[in-house]
N, C-alpha and C positions, 0 to 999 in steps of 0.2 A: 025646371028642365031647360036647359040652354042647348038650341041646336046650332052648329056652325055649319055653313056653306062655304066650300072653297071653290072657287072658278079657276080653272087653270086654262092657260092658252097654250096651243102648241102650234109652232109653225112649221109646215114641211113644205121644202123648196123642190120643186120638180126640177131635178138635174138634167142636163143636157149632156150629150155625149162628148167627150174630149174632142179637141180639135185635132185635125189631122192635117199635113201638109200633102199627103198623098191624095187627099179626096177634095178636088176643086169645088164643089158645091157644098162644102161643110155648114155655110149658114142656112141655107135651103133645108139640108137635111137635119140639121138641128131644130129649125123650127118645125119641121113635120114632125119630129120625134116628140117635142113639148105637146103639141095640138094632139097628138095621138095618146100619149098618156094622160094629158087632161081628159080627153073624150072618153078613155077607161074609168077614171074616177068619177066623172059625172053620171056616165052611162046614157041609155037612151031616153030621152025626155026626164032626165034627172031621176031615174029609178035607182042606179048605185047609190048615189049620194043619199038618197031617201031613205033606202034600206041600211045604210050604215049609221044614219042618225037615228032611225027607228030603233034597231036593235042594239045599238051601243048606248043610247041616251045621251050622246055629246052631239052639239051644233057643229055643222060644217060650214065653212065659207071658203070659195075657191075664187080667186082674183088671178088672172093672168097665169104665172107659174108658181103661185104661192098657194098652199091650202092651209087653212087657219081651223083647229078643232078646240072648242070650248065646251068644258064639262067637268066633272069631279074627278077624281084620281082613277077610280076603276074603269068609268065610262071612256076617259080619254084614252087608257091603255088599250082597250079593246078598238076604238076607232083608230088609233096610230097604227095599230098592227093590221087592222084590216086594209088601211091606205099602203102600208108597205108591201104587203101581199099583192095587192092590185099592182102597184109599180114594179114588183119583182116578175111581174106577168103570170100571176096565178089567176085560174079561172074564177069567173065572178062566182059560180055555184060554190066553188072550195072557201071563197070568202064568206058567203052567206052562211055556209054550214059552220064555220069557225065562229061567227058571230052569233049565231042561235046557240051554240055550246056555252059560249061566254055570257049570254044574256041569262041561260038557266042557273049558271053559277052566281052570278050577280042577284038573282032573285032569291036563291038559297042564302047567299050572305046577308040579303037585306032581311030575311024572315029570322035568321039566327041572331042577329041585332036586336030585334024587338023583343 
């Protein structure tokens, strides 16, 4: 029995809002926006990051305005969608509920494959 393990990498850039000539403090606003979004993904004391890693099964690395996800295809998709939901402004509880549902699906798929 040969088991192949595929590790996929996914990089998600935290995008800054577009520049505006009407707003003179664009760089200040943009840097605050990136910090706020990064803080939402990390969470208080790293809780959000930890929950995403535990429930999806993917590893997450956050450096400056880059989020890197490492894992298999199924766990990578769940973690990517969770990050996208947070970036879109979804409440953390909704993201956790989504991940818990995906985890149940992943366990079911794992059981049926054996």
